[in-house]
Backbone as numpy.savetxt, mean C-alpha at the origin, in Angstrom:
# Nx Ny Nz CAx CAy CAz Cx Cy Cz
4.59 -20.10 11.57 3.73 -20.65 12.42 2.47 -20.15 12.26
1.22 -20.40 12.12 0.06 -19.57 12.73 -0.76 -20.25 12.99
-1.04 -19.86 14.41 -1.67 -20.55 15.31 -3.49 -20.28 15.20
-4.46 -21.52 15.02 -5.66 -21.21 14.79 -6.44 -20.50 15.54
-7.35 -19.59 14.41 -8.16 -18.62 15.21 -9.06 -19.37 16.24
-8.77 -19.09 17.20 -9.75 -20.03 18.43 -11.31 -18.74 18.88
-12.06 -18.93 19.68 -12.69 -18.28 20.31 -13.81 -18.74 21.47
-14.20 -17.91 22.53 -14.15 -18.52 23.55 -15.52 -17.83 23.99
-16.75 -18.80 24.27 -17.90 -18.31 24.02 -18.55 -17.30 25.02
-17.78 -17.79 26.38 -18.26 -16.68 27.41 -18.27 -15.08 27.14
-16.74 -15.25 26.79 -16.22 -13.47 26.82 -16.52 -13.04 25.16
-16.72 -13.92 24.33 -17.06 -14.02 22.72 -16.09 -13.09 22.07
-14.57 -13.77 22.33 -13.26 -13.13 22.00 -12.58 -13.84 20.89
-12.20 -13.32 19.45 -11.27 -14.36 18.57 -9.69 -13.97 18.90
-8.86 -15.09 19.05 -7.80 -14.86 19.69 -6.79 -15.16 18.22
-5.74 -15.02 17.87 -5.12 -15.68 16.96 -3.38 -15.21 17.47
-2.49 -16.31 16.96 -0.82 -15.66 16.80 -0.33 -16.08 15.69
0.36 -15.35 15.45 1.40 -15.90 13.90 2.94 -15.89 14.08
3.26 -16.49 13.87 5.17 -15.92 13.90 5.36 -15.44 12.55
6.06 -14.43 12.24 6.65 -13.98 11.08 8.27 -13.45 11.16
8.47 -13.77 10.23 10.00 -13.33 10.10 10.54 -12.40 9.15
9.45 -11.14 9.75 9.78 -9.86 9.64 10.07 -8.78 10.58
10.50 -7.90 10.95 10.84 -6.55 11.90 9.53 -6.19 12.25
9.39 -5.66 13.44 7.84 -4.98 13.64 7.51 -4.02 12.39
8.71 -2.93 12.28 8.11 -2.03 11.84 7.55 -2.33 10.37
7.85 -3.08 9.56 7.43 -3.71 8.57 6.08 -3.81 8.68
5.70 -4.86 9.51 4.50 -5.58 10.26 3.84 -4.61 10.45
4.23 -3.84 11.18 3.28 -2.26 11.85 2.68 -1.41 10.44
3.79 -1.36 9.48 3.18 -0.98 8.14 2.15 -1.20 7.16
2.32 -2.80 7.50 1.24 -3.96 6.94 -0.27 -3.29 7.52
0.03 -3.26 8.99 -1.35 -2.83 9.26 -1.97 -1.33 9.29
-1.06 -0.52 9.43 -1.44 1.11 9.15 -1.77 1.77 7.63
-0.98 1.41 6.67 -1.07 1.63 5.21 -2.03 1.03 4.86
-3.08 2.25 4.31 -4.61 1.39 3.82 -4.05 1.11 2.51
-3.23 1.62 1.27 -3.15 0.42 0.34 -2.78 -0.13 0.88
-1.98 -1.18 1.74 -1.06 -2.58 1.51 -2.21 -3.17 2.30
-3.43 -2.76 3.81 -4.69 -3.36 3.75 -5.46 -3.86 2.78
-5.18 -2.81 1.60 -6.52 -3.80 1.07 -5.95 -4.63 -0.11
-4.36 -5.06 0.02 -4.03 -6.15 -0.68 -3.55 -7.25 0.34
-3.96 -7.34 1.79 -4.12 -8.29 2.48 -5.22 -8.85 3.21
-5.92 -7.75 3.85 -6.95 -7.90 4.77 -8.66 -7.87 3.98
-9.10 -6.69 3.83 -10.04 -6.31 2.94 -9.88 -4.95 2.01
-11.08 -4.67 0.98 -10.58 -3.18 0.43 -10.79 -2.32 1.03
-10.33 -1.12 1.27 -10.31 0.11 1.92 -10.22 0.80 1.18
-11.18 1.86 1.16 -11.17 2.50 0.36 -10.67 4.02 0.92
-10.59 5.76 0.00 -9.83 6.56 1.10 -10.62 6.99 1.97
-11.95 6.85 2.14 -12.66 6.68 3.29 -12.54 6.37 4.42
-11.65 5.46 4.64 -11.60 4.47 5.36 -12.74 3.37 5.70
-13.49 3.09 4.21 -14.57 2.26 4.45 -14.38 0.92 3.89
-14.33 -0.08 5.04 -13.64 -1.32 4.52 -15.61 -1.98 3.49
-15.08 -2.57 2.62 -16.23 -3.25 1.73 -15.75 -4.35 1.32
-16.63 -5.57 2.35 -15.90 -6.71 2.50 -16.09 -7.58 1.38
-15.58 -8.48 0.71 -15.54 -9.80 -0.10 -16.08 -10.68 -0.09
-15.72 -11.83 -0.89 -16.50 -13.52 -0.52 -16.03 -13.66 0.76
-14.62 -13.29 1.27 -14.31 -14.17 2.46 -15.23 -13.44 3.85
-16.11 -12.58 4.03 -17.08 -12.26 5.00 -18.34 -11.87 4.33
-19.13 -12.73 3.99 -20.18 -12.18 3.09 -21.52 -12.17 3.79
-21.48 -12.13 5.21 -23.01 -11.63 5.82 -22.11 -10.09 6.32
-21.00 -9.60 6.30 -20.73 -8.36 6.61 -20.86 -7.31 5.49
-21.80 -6.27 6.16 -21.60 -5.09 5.32 -20.51 -4.30 5.60
-20.13 -3.18 4.48 -19.63 -1.99 4.53 -19.76 -1.55 6.22
-18.30 -1.52 6.40 -17.95 -0.80 8.00 -16.93 0.10 7.62
-16.58 1.18 8.47 -15.68 2.17 8.92 -14.47 1.63 9.73
-13.42 1.52 9.03 -12.37 1.12 10.03 -11.75 2.44 10.69
-11.45 2.37 11.68 -10.89 3.30 12.40 -9.60 2.72 13.51
-8.36 3.09 12.95 -6.67 2.97 13.43 -6.60 3.79 14.60
-5.79 3.11 15.66 -5.56 4.03 16.79 -4.62 2.99 17.57
-3.62 3.89 17.17 -2.06 3.53 17.51 -1.93 3.50 19.24
-1.80 2.08 20.01 -1.58 2.52 21.28 -0.35 2.61 21.87
0.77 1.85 21.22 1.96 1.69 21.48 3.18 1.52 20.06
3.52 2.92 19.58 4.25 2.67 18.21 5.08 1.18 17.81
4.72 0.56 16.67 5.46 -0.47 16.70 4.62 -1.87 17.88
3.89 -1.49 18.55 3.82 -2.83 19.63 2.68 -3.28 19.30
1.89 -1.88 19.65 0.51 -2.22 19.63 -0.67 -1.62 19.29
-1.71 -1.75 18.40 -2.03 -1.00 17.71 -3.95 -1.56 17.63
-4.75 -0.72 17.88 -6.07 -1.10 18.18 -6.84 -0.78 16.41
-7.68 -1.98 16.52 -8.70 -1.42 15.07 -9.90 -1.49 15.57
-10.81 -0.22 15.13 -12.13 -0.36 16.05 -12.89 -0.24 14.54
-13.50 -1.27 14.38 -14.84 -1.74 13.21 -16.09 -0.70 13.59
-17.00 0.10 12.74 -17.95 0.77 13.40 -18.84 0.04 11.82
-20.12 -0.64 12.25 -20.92 -0.93 11.16 -22.25 -0.55 11.72
-23.18 -0.78 10.53 -24.65 -0.43 10.81 -25.66 -0.82 11.93
-24.74 -1.92 12.36 -25.56 -3.09 13.32 -24.42 -3.47 14.47
-23.23 -3.39 14.21 -22.33 -3.44 14.72 -21.28 -2.84 15.43
-20.23 -3.29 15.86 -18.96 -2.45 16.68 -18.14 -3.83 16.54
-16.80 -3.40 16.84 -16.14 -4.84 17.09 -14.67 -4.10 17.15
-14.10 -3.93 18.43 -12.47 -4.02 18.19 -11.42 -5.02 18.46
-10.34 -4.97 17.28 -9.26 -6.14 17.33 -8.41 -5.18 17.66
-7.45 -5.65 18.60 -6.00 -5.07 19.25 -5.06 -6.11 18.71
-4.21 -5.50 17.78 -2.84 -6.13 17.43 -1.34 -6.02 18.46
-0.86 -6.93 18.61 0.21 -6.92 19.15 1.28 -7.09 18.52
2.62 -6.83 18.45 4.16 -7.40 17.93 5.09 -7.20 18.94
5.52 -8.55 19.10 6.63 -8.99 20.08 7.70 -9.37 18.84
9.13 -8.56 19.67 10.02 -9.15 18.97 10.50 -10.45 19.01
10.97 -11.50 18.56 11.35 -12.17 18.55 13.04 -12.46 17.84
13.29 -13.54 17.62 14.96 -13.48 17.00 14.94 -13.77 15.81
13.80 -14.25 15.27 13.56 -14.10 13.50 12.68 -12.97 12.96
12.33 -11.94 13.57 11.33 -10.91 13.26 10.32 -10.97 14.50
9.17 -11.62 14.44 8.25 -11.35 15.55 7.07 -11.86 15.72
6.31 -11.72 16.86 5.19 -12.43 17.01 3.91 -11.52 16.79
3.15 -11.82 15.84 1.87 -11.28 15.47 0.96 -11.59 16.51
-0.05 -10.86 17.85 -1.54 -11.66 18.27 -1.96 -10.75 17.63
-3.19 -11.20 17.70 -4.61 -10.72 18.02 -5.61 -11.03 18.89
-6.31 -10.10 18.85 -7.87 -10.20 20.33 -8.80 -9.42 19.88
-9.62 -9.91 19.36 -11.18 -8.95 18.60 -12.12 -9.61 19.76
-12.83 -8.78 19.91 -14.08 -8.52 20.73 -15.37 -7.88 20.13
-16.11 -7.73 21.19 -17.08 -6.83 20.48 -18.77 -7.60 20.21
-19.31 -6.55 20.06 -20.96 -6.76 19.54 -20.95 -6.86 17.74
-21.32 -7.95 17.15 -21.51 -8.71 15.71 -22.52 -8.19 15.22
-23.75 -7.88 16.00 -25.49 -7.92 15.43 -26.03 -9.03 15.57
-26.95 -8.96 14.89 -28.17 -9.87 14.95 -27.26 -11.41 14.46
-26.20 -10.88 13.46 -25.39 -12.14 12.58 -24.34 -12.67 13.76
-24.15 -12.50 14.52 -22.98 -12.70 15.08 -22.28 -13.65 15.20
-23.03 -15.18 15.34 -22.94 -16.10 15.29 -22.06 -16.37 13.62
-22.71 -15.92 12.95 -22.15 -16.48 11.05 -21.36 -15.35 11.46
-21.16 -14.24 11.89 -19.93 -13.47 11.63 -19.03 -13.77 12.25
-18.95 -14.81 13.43 -17.48 -14.44 13.97 -17.33 -16.05 13.54
-17.82 -17.01 13.20 -17.24 -18.33 11.91 -16.91 -17.98 11.11
-17.33 -16.84 10.17 -16.74 -16.34 9.38 -15.23 -15.78 9.57
-15.17 -14.84 10.66 -14.10 -14.36 10.72 -12.56 -15.56 10.71
-13.16 -16.79 11.93 -12.07 -17.56 11.77 -11.51 -17.86 10.76
-12.50 -18.13 9.98 -12.11 -18.87 8.52 -11.08 -17.91 7.69
-11.70 -16.35 7.53 -11.01 -15.38 7.06 -9.78 -15.44 7.59
-9.90 -14.93 8.69 -8.40 -14.61 9.22 -7.02 -15.50 8.85
-7.18 -17.32 8.61 -6.11 -17.54 8.37 -6.15 -17.86 6.78
-6.79 -17.40 6.02 -6.63 -16.66 4.60 -5.81 -15.32 4.78
-6.22 -14.00 5.63 -5.35 -12.99 5.81 -4.35 -13.24 6.03
-3.90 -13.88 6.98 -2.59 -13.75 7.33 -1.69 -14.72 6.28
-2.18 -15.38 5.62 -1.23 -16.17 4.83 -1.30 -15.00 3.51
-1.88 -13.94 3.26 -1.79 -12.68 2.05 -1.13 -11.88 3.15
-1.17 -11.72 4.19 -0.23 -10.59 5.00 1.52 -11.51 4.82
1.28 -12.60 4.97 2.72 -12.97 4.69 3.58 -13.11 3.23
2.44 -12.91 2.29 2.59 -12.70 1.05 2.76 -11.06 0.67
2.31 -10.19 1.74 2.72 -8.45 1.60 4.19 -8.29 1.79
4.32 -9.34 2.86 5.65 -8.87 3.54 6.59 -9.06 2.78
6.65 -10.40 2.29 7.56 -10.86 1.45 7.97 -9.52 -0.25
7.26 -9.74 -0.44 6.82 -8.23 -1.81 7.72 -7.23 -0.97
7.02 -6.53 -0.15 7.81 -5.42 0.47 9.47 -5.76 0.43
9.35 -7.05 1.19 11.17 -6.96 1.10 11.40 -7.28 0.24
11.39 -7.71 -0.73 11.99 -8.17 -2.02 12.09 -6.83 -2.79
11.39 -5.82 -2.33 11.86 -4.44 -3.16 10.49 -4.01 -3.57
9.04 -5.10 -3.80 7.70 -4.29 -3.74 7.30 -5.45 -5.36
6.33 -5.14 -6.03 6.04 -6.28 -6.52 4.39 -6.03 -6.91
3.39 -6.23 -7.41 2.10 -6.47 -7.84 1.28 -7.09 -6.53
0.45 -6.32 -5.81 -0.15 -6.16 -4.60 -1.65 -6.69 -4.78
-1.78 -5.26 -6.15 -3.28 -5.79 -6.10 -3.88 -6.88 -6.44
-3.57 -7.76 -6.65 -4.38 -9.17 -7.09 -4.39 -10.18 -6.21
-4.01 -9.70 -4.77 -4.02 -10.61 -3.74 -5.29 -10.83 -3.14
-6.08 -9.33 -3.03 -7.33 -9.50 -2.53 -8.35 -9.38 -3.06
-9.32 -10.46 -3.66 -10.43 -10.43 -4.64 -11.21 -9.09 -4.52
-11.43 -8.32 -5.14 -12.08 -7.16 -5.53 -13.56 -7.24 -5.75
-14.57 -6.61 -4.99 -16.53 -7.11 -5.15 -16.46 -6.35 -6.70
-16.67 -7.36 -7.83 -17.18 -6.94 -8.86 -18.91 -6.99 -9.15
-19.59 -5.91 -9.14 -20.54 -5.94 -9.09 -20.96 -6.18 -10.43
-22.02 -7.14 -11.38 -22.09 -6.97 -12.49 -23.72 -6.23 -12.61
-23.83 -5.49 -13.49 -25.33 -5.23 -13.80 -26.04 -6.08 -14.18
-27.46 -5.89 -14.19 -28.79 -7.08 -14.22 -28.30 -7.23 -15.94
-29.15 -8.79 -15.91 -28.86 -9.48 -17.48 -29.46 -8.58 -17.88
-30.73 -7.69 -17.74 -31.67 -7.12 -18.83 -30.98 -5.57 -19.29
-30.42 -4.96 -18.33 -29.58 -4.06 -18.67 -28.23 -4.14 -19.80
-27.45 -5.38 -19.59 -26.90 -6.11 -20.11 -26.83 -5.95 -21.89
-28.32 -6.56 -21.71 -28.75 -6.81 -23.50 -29.16 -5.41 -23.73
-29.84 -4.72 -22.84 -29.93 -3.21 -23.32 -28.48 -2.23 -23.93
-27.61 -2.65 -22.91 -26.58 -1.88 -23.63 -25.70 -2.46 -24.76
-25.94 -3.92 -24.64 -25.47 -4.54 -25.73 -26.04 -3.95 -27.17
-27.40 -4.27 -26.64 -28.35 -3.37 -28.32 -27.60 -1.62 -28.87
-27.56 -1.06 -27.65 -27.46 0.58 -27.95 -26.21 0.14 -28.67
-24.92 -0.27 -28.12 -23.46 -0.67 -28.38 -23.73 -1.04 -29.73
-24.51 -1.74 -30.36 -24.89 -2.39 -31.70 -24.78 -0.95 -32.88
-26.38 -0.66 -31.84 -26.65 0.58 -32.94 -25.99 1.87 -32.99
-25.08 2.14 -31.86 -24.09 3.17 -32.28 -23.21 2.53 -33.48
-22.83 1.41 -33.09 -21.55 0.81 -34.39 -21.76 0.93 -35.86
-23.30 0.41 -36.00 -23.99 0.42 -36.84 -24.07 2.10 -37.79
-23.96 3.15 -37.11 -24.36 4.66 -37.37 -23.12 4.44 -37.81
-22.19 4.52 -37.04 -20.37 4.83 -37.22 -19.86 4.41 -38.63
-20.15 2.68 -38.92 -19.77 2.52 -39.52 -20.79 2.87 -41.23
-21.96 3.48 -41.24 -22.93 4.20 -42.22 -21.88 5.67 -42.85
-21.72 6.21 -41.19 -21.23 7.57 -41.39 -20.19 7.40 -42.30
-18.85 6.24 -41.82 -17.72 6.18 -42.39 -17.71 5.78 -43.82
-18.54 4.85 -44.27 -18.62 4.83 -45.95 -18.96 5.43 -46.48
-20.01 6.74 -46.00 -20.60 7.76 -46.88 -19.38 8.68 -47.20
-18.54 9.14 -45.81 -17.56 9.78 -46.18 -16.60 9.60 -47.02
-16.08 8.32 -47.46 -15.12 8.12 -47.67 -15.99 8.32 -49.28
-17.39 7.70 -49.76 -17.89 7.69 -50.51 -17.57 9.24 -51.22
-17.80 10.18 -49.99 -17.80 11.38 -50.99 -16.74 11.86 -51.01
-15.46 11.09 -50.19 -14.13 11.93 -50.24 -13.47 11.72 -51.74
-13.60 10.10 -52.06 -13.45 9.45 -53.54 -14.07 9.71 -54.82
-15.04 11.06 -54.56 -16.06 11.21 -56.00 -16.88 10.37 -56.11
-17.63 9.71 -55.26 -18.15 9.10 -55.68 -18.11 7.32 -55.57
-16.87 7.02 -54.99 -15.88 5.46 -55.63 -15.69 5.17 -54.03
-15.19 3.94 -54.03 -14.83 3.12 -52.36 -13.39 2.63 -53.00
-13.01 3.23 -54.24 -11.63 2.50 -53.86 -10.42 3.70 -53.45
-9.37 2.49 -53.16 -8.39 3.25 -52.06 -7.50 4.06 -53.04
-7.16 4.19 -54.10 -5.99 4.21 -55.05 -6.89 5.98 -55.67
-6.15 6.25 -56.63 -6.35 7.77 -57.05 -5.43 9.00 -56.05
-5.58 9.72 -56.66 -4.99 11.42 -56.40 -5.26 11.50 -54.87
-6.41 11.22 -54.01 -6.32 11.76 -52.66 -5.46 10.61 -51.92
-4.76 9.42 -52.44 -3.95 8.47 -51.81 -3.01 9.32 -52.01
-2.64 9.58 -53.52 -0.96 10.01 -53.23 -0.91 11.17 -52.93
-1.55 11.88 -52.01 -1.52 13.16 -50.90 -1.72 12.78 -49.72
-1.24 11.33 -49.57 -1.02 11.40 -48.00 -2.42 11.07 -47.16
-3.88 11.23 -47.96 -4.87 10.75 -46.97 -5.31 9.31 -46.87
-4.34 8.79 -47.32 -4.77 7.08 -47.13 -4.96 6.15 -45.93
-5.37 5.51 -46.11 -5.29 4.79 -44.46 -3.88 4.52 -43.84
-3.27 4.79 -42.85 -2.11 4.58 -41.92 -1.33 5.90 -42.60
-1.80 6.84 -43.19 -0.75 7.92 -43.55 -0.68 8.73 -43.09
-1.59 8.93 -41.46 -1.73 10.16 -40.71 -1.85 9.45 -39.24
-1.32 10.52 -38.55 -1.19 9.86 -36.76 -2.76 9.91 -36.12
-3.21 9.12 -35.28 -4.42 9.21 -34.79 -3.97 10.45 -33.67
-5.21 11.13 -33.53 -5.28 12.38 -32.25 -5.32 11.73 -30.63
-5.34 12.25 -29.99 -5.43 11.75 -28.89 -4.05 11.52 -27.89
-4.41 10.73 -26.78 -3.42 11.19 -25.85 -2.23 10.04 -26.25
-0.77 10.48 -25.66 0.45 9.85 -26.72 0.23 9.04 -25.12
1.46 7.88 -25.69 1.81 6.55 -25.18 2.73 7.14 -23.84
2.48 6.84 -22.76 3.11 7.19 -21.42 4.19 6.25 -21.50
5.29 7.26 -20.77 6.65 6.58 -20.55 6.61 6.00 -19.10
7.20 4.71 -19.52 7.75 4.03 -18.22 8.80 4.10 -17.55
9.01 3.85 -16.26 10.57 4.03 -15.50 11.21 2.68 -15.76
12.55 2.87 -15.95 13.75 1.63 -16.76 14.20 1.23 -15.42
13.50 -0.10 -15.32 13.85 -0.36 -14.25 13.29 -0.73 -12.65
11.86 -0.41 -12.66 10.97 -0.02 -11.85 9.96 -1.54 -11.33
10.35 -1.99 -10.30 9.55 -3.37 -10.31 8.44 -3.24 -9.04
8.54 -2.23 -8.51 7.36 -1.74 -7.10 6.25 -1.72 -7.66
5.21 -1.98 -7.40 3.72 -1.56 -7.53 2.94 -0.94 -6.63
3.94 -0.41 -5.43 3.40 -0.25 -3.79 2.77 1.32 -4.05
1.43 1.54 -3.54 0.80 2.69 -3.69 1.56 3.88 -2.93
1.10 5.40 -3.38 1.76 6.13 -2.77 0.91 6.06 -1.49
1.34 7.18 -0.28 1.02 6.91 0.96 -0.30 7.76 1.19
-0.84 7.05 2.19 -2.39 7.77 2.82 -2.51 7.36 4.25
-2.79 8.65 4.93 -2.36 9.08 6.38 -3.02 8.18 7.08
-2.55 7.54 8.03 -3.83 6.54 8.96 -4.25 7.66 9.78
-5.70 7.03 9.34 -7.28 7.46 10.14 -6.97 7.01 11.30
-6.75 8.14 12.50 -6.07 7.63 13.97 -7.32 9.06 14.75
-7.19 8.95 16.13 -8.09 9.71 16.87 -6.70 10.86 16.65
-7.77 12.33 17.32 -6.47 13.42 16.77 -5.18 13.30 18.09
-5.43 12.27 18.99 -4.33 12.13 19.87 -2.95 11.95 19.16
-3.20 10.95 18.31 -2.24 10.01 17.17 -0.98 10.74 16.74
0.34 10.40 16.83 0.78 10.96 15.90 1.21 11.36 14.62
1.00 12.45 13.75 0.98 12.20 12.56 2.43 11.89 12.23
2.26 10.97 10.47 3.85 10.58 10.20 4.83 11.31 9.75
4.59 12.40 10.31 5.38 13.54 9.35 5.97 13.99 10.70
5.55 13.94 11.99 6.18 14.59 13.61 7.28 13.86 13.58
8.09 14.22 14.56 9.30 14.23 14.82 9.31 14.24 16.70
8.97 13.10 17.51 8.83 13.02 18.51 10.34 13.88 19.34
9.78 13.90 20.70 11.28 14.62 21.27 11.90 13.13 21.60
13.27 13.48 21.61 14.65 12.34 22.14 15.58 12.74 22.56
15.96 11.86 23.24 17.50 11.83 23.88 18.80 12.15 23.09
19.30 13.58 23.19 20.31 13.67 22.25 21.49 12.77 21.94
21.42 12.19 20.69 22.11 11.49 19.98 23.52 11.47 21.06
24.36 12.83 21.23 25.58 12.52 22.27 25.62 11.98 23.75
23.82 12.11 23.85 24.19 11.46 25.20 23.78 9.58 25.16
24.33 9.41 24.24 23.89 7.75 23.73 25.20 6.97 23.63
25.89 6.50 23.93 26.92 5.82 24.14 26.99 4.98 22.56
27.83 5.64 21.77 27.68 4.76 20.39 28.52 3.57 20.48
28.12 2.52 19.76 28.34 1.01 19.57 28.75 0.69 18.55
29.41 1.55 17.09 29.90 1.43 16.05 28.76 0.90 15.17
27.74 1.80 15.58 26.83 1.15 14.67 26.89 1.02 12.99
26.19 -0.42 12.19 25.90 -0.35 11.27 24.93 -0.35 10.67
24.44 -0.44 9.15 22.89 -0.34 8.60 23.01 -1.03 7.29
22.13 -0.79 7.14 21.45 -1.93 5.73 20.25 -1.17 5.24
20.51 -1.40 3.87 19.17 -0.23 3.61 18.68 -0.72 2.54
17.35 -1.03 1.42 16.82 -0.90 0.37 16.26 -0.08 0.11
15.91 0.19 -1.09 14.85 1.18 -1.70 13.51 0.36 -2.59
12.70 0.75 -2.23 11.28 0.43 -2.95 10.59 1.86 -3.57
10.77 1.31 -4.99 9.81 2.58 -5.78 8.90 2.27 -6.06
7.71 3.47 -5.51 6.66 3.59 -5.39 5.92 3.72 -7.29
4.55 2.69 -7.20 4.40 3.00 -8.79 3.78 4.89 -9.19
3.36 5.30 -8.34 3.09 6.38 -8.54 3.92 7.81 -8.41
5.17 7.07 -7.90 5.97 8.59 -7.79 6.74 8.42 -6.78
7.98 8.84 -6.64 8.96 8.55 -4.97 9.08 7.38 -4.60
9.92 7.11 -3.33 9.96 5.63 -3.50 10.59 5.75 -1.71
9.98 4.55 -1.40 10.44 4.25 0.38 11.85 3.95 0.32
12.36 4.48 1.26 13.85 3.94 2.09 13.91 2.76 2.94
14.31 2.01 3.13 13.74 1.00 4.57 15.33 0.67 5.21
15.58 1.05 6.39 16.75 1.21 6.93 16.85 0.04 8.10
18.03 -0.73 8.60 17.91 -1.60 9.73 19.31 -0.85 9.99
19.48 -0.47 11.73 20.52 -0.04 12.05 20.70 -1.24 13.43
22.11 -1.41 13.44 22.23 -2.21 14.61 23.38 -1.32 15.63
23.04 -1.23 16.59 23.79 -0.36 17.67 23.16 0.71 18.17
23.70 1.87 19.02 22.99 2.77 19.62 23.94 3.82 19.53
23.07 4.84 19.87 23.83 5.99 19.77 24.18 6.61 18.23
23.64 6.20 17.33 23.56 6.65 15.75 22.84 7.83 15.28
23.74 8.00 14.45 22.72 9.08 13.32 23.03 8.83 11.68
21.97 8.58 11.08 21.84 8.40 9.87 21.61 9.40 8.72
21.72 9.00 7.87 21.67 10.37 6.82 21.55 10.05 5.38
20.63 10.28 4.99 20.51 9.88 3.74 20.08 11.17 3.05
20.94 10.65 1.71 20.92 12.05 0.47 19.92 11.35 -0.34
18.62 12.61 -0.39 17.84 12.18 -1.46 17.79 13.25 -2.61
16.85 12.67 -3.80 17.32 13.33 -4.63 16.12 15.23 -4.63
16.96 15.62 -5.13 16.26 17.21 -4.98 14.92 17.61 -5.61
14.46 18.26 -4.81 13.11 18.56 -4.73 11.73 17.55 -4.18
12.54 16.66 -3.34 11.46 15.51 -2.63 11.27 16.04 -1.61
10.20 15.11 -0.58 9.85 15.46 0.57 9.77 14.33 1.30
10.45 14.45 2.53 10.69 13.01 3.06 9.57 13.15 4.27
9.15 11.69 4.23 7.78 11.64 5.30 8.50 10.89 6.54
7.94 11.10 7.58 8.70 9.73 8.40 7.33 8.60 8.62
7.48 7.24 8.27 6.46 6.71 8.72 6.44 5.31 9.35
7.80 5.97 10.31 8.28 4.98 11.86 8.18 6.13 13.05
7.08 6.89 13.16 7.42 7.84 14.09 7.12 7.08 15.32
7.85 7.97 16.47 7.71 7.01 17.71 9.20 6.34 17.71
9.97 5.49 16.59 10.71 4.81 16.41 12.21 6.04 16.07
11.55 6.70 15.30 12.74 7.89 14.96 12.39 9.16 15.01
13.35 10.44 14.52 13.17 11.47 14.49 13.77 11.58 13.14
12.87 12.01 12.70 13.64 12.46 10.84 13.60 14.21 10.57
14.60 14.98 10.26 15.04 16.14 9.95 15.13 16.20 8.52
15.13 17.12 7.97 15.15 17.52 6.57 15.74 18.86 6.38
16.81 19.19 6.17 17.70 20.49 5.27 18.27 19.76 4.08
17.35 20.53 2.76 17.84 20.36 1.22 17.52 18.77 1.07
19.09 18.54 0.71 19.28 17.04 0.25 19.20 15.95 1.22
19.49 16.59 2.51 20.48 15.59 3.34 19.05 15.28 4.40
18.31 14.00 5.07 17.75 13.80 6.05 18.58 13.19 7.16
18.63 13.89 8.08 19.20 12.97 9.00 18.05 12.30 10.08
18.29 11.33 10.57 17.49 10.04 11.38 18.10 9.76 12.73
17.83 10.05 13.50 18.27 9.41 14.95 16.92 8.51 15.81
17.51 7.94 16.35 16.42 7.22 17.02 15.72 7.96 18.41
14.77 7.31 18.64 13.91 8.14 19.85 14.03 7.75 21.17
14.57 6.72 20.97 15.25 5.86 22.32 16.57 4.68 21.79
17.46 4.73 22.62 18.43 3.83 22.72 17.58 1.97 22.30
18.55 1.09 21.65 18.01 0.19 20.90 19.04 -0.54 20.37
19.34 -1.80 20.27 20.07 -2.81 19.60 20.02 -2.86 18.26
18.86 -3.10 18.11 18.36 -3.10 16.48 17.09 -2.49 16.16
17.11 -1.42 15.13 15.75 -1.05 14.63 15.28 -1.13 13.18
14.19 -0.37 12.77 14.13 -0.81 11.28 13.51 0.35 11.31
13.30 1.44 10.46 12.38 2.25 9.86 12.14 2.30 9.00
11.24 3.05 8.04 11.03 3.75 7.29 11.33 4.80 6.48
11.33 5.66 5.37 11.56 6.93 4.99 10.80 7.01 3.80
9.91 7.84 3.74 9.13 7.86 2.49 9.43 8.82 1.83
9.85 8.76 0.19 9.88 10.40 -0.56 9.18 10.54 -1.82
8.21 11.57 -1.54 7.05 11.95 -2.76 8.00 13.06 -3.64
7.06 13.00 -4.82 7.27 14.39 -5.61 8.81 14.30 -6.44
9.20 15.08 -6.94 10.58 15.05 -7.61 10.53 13.73 -9.08
9.70 13.37 -9.84 9.62 12.18 -10.45 10.69 12.24 -11.37
11.22 13.50 -11.75 12.70 13.30 -12.47 13.79 12.45 -12.03
14.05 11.91 -11.05 14.97 11.32 -10.49 14.57 10.91 -9.37
14.74 9.30 -9.33 13.68 8.26 -8.00 15.27 7.85 -7.56
16.20 8.14 -7.46 17.55 7.11 -7.12 17.63 8.13 -5.51
18.26 7.23 -4.18 18.95 8.01 -3.52 19.99 7.73 -3.50
21.16 8.86 -2.97 22.22 8.89 -3.79 23.46 8.71 -2.54
22.56 8.44 -1.35 23.26 7.59 -0.51 23.00 7.72 1.15
23.70 6.62 1.40 23.19 6.29 2.92 24.48 6.18 3.70
24.80 7.30 5.03 25.87 6.91 6.08 25.64 6.74 7.40
25.67 5.94 8.28 25.43 5.84 9.29 26.72 6.20 10.28
26.57 7.67 10.89 27.54 8.11 11.65 29.12 8.15 10.89
28.95 8.36 9.50 29.56 9.19 8.70 30.23 7.71 7.98
29.92 6.56 8.19 30.44 5.33 7.70 29.27 5.14 6.53
29.74 4.59 5.37 28.59 3.49 4.40 27.38 3.00 4.88
26.44 2.96 4.35 25.24 1.62 4.79 25.70 0.62 3.55
25.23 -0.27 4.11 25.65 -1.69 3.34 24.06 -1.88 2.12
24.26 -1.36 1.05 23.00 -1.64 0.36 22.47 -2.67 -0.41
21.20 -3.42 0.03 20.51 -4.46 -0.19 19.82 -4.17 -1.58
20.10 -5.35 -2.23 19.42 -5.25 -3.79 18.27 -5.65 -3.99
17.38 -5.25 -4.50 15.86 -5.87 -4.24 15.80 -7.12 -5.12
């Protein structure tokens, strides 16, 4: 369910609520991962510059700054444009079936603020539906995300296209004449395909073309999710690889924790492991391929410590249920997770 986007003229605030059937950690990831943002929000480049598409026709490119206010619970987006500034506050509240996503956006939208506010109201409805599709794709183990948001496709002016076509045609004619001359010389003044040269293996199809060799694809790979990108935050924000201090696992009473996990392969190498644990006082150990590095994508929720192939995960604070994500990068030879245990007992694997 999605509550329509509303605005109040007095305080110039846009508000939205949506019920999502996904855990907060997964939704938080979609709000903070640059390439996932490009799959449901608007195209975002490596410098965190947003280039609006047809959803927001009156908006010029702007910089997006992410400021985590409360990990997996509250996040600020700051839009810095040429003639406008806006702040969007996202809040994630746990529900029985997942979480509730709330948005409150305010700020100065420039001289065209009336038109831009109207565009935002309509655009957010489309964006939330794309967000649902992205979350479902992640939950199912990955898939093609790039087609969800139409990318700006600037076309060259018509006269330039004509010039390009004319140049291409001229080059093609020159190449054809050069090839015909080469064949005539090679065949002793004739254009026949037979003769001694053909018998020596120089005829059409007798050799291999130089150039790049075909790329080997992974068998069974279903995900098109991108490789990790750092979240652009203020200096005080926690880096993804940091481990915040937490209470000692021994100080939390164990409640016979259980865990489920799924592995999501990344298109450019490595994979994500999404784990959901029920219980308190637990320790999860993931056994990863040799040579990989573990990145904690859920700082503030769990601590991650790597020693060789063993990656030990503990909760930052007690809780009856939580979901976290650990990303493995590097080590392209082997992309499989060897094992997952919670308090020494096997985790249940959820297939894609």
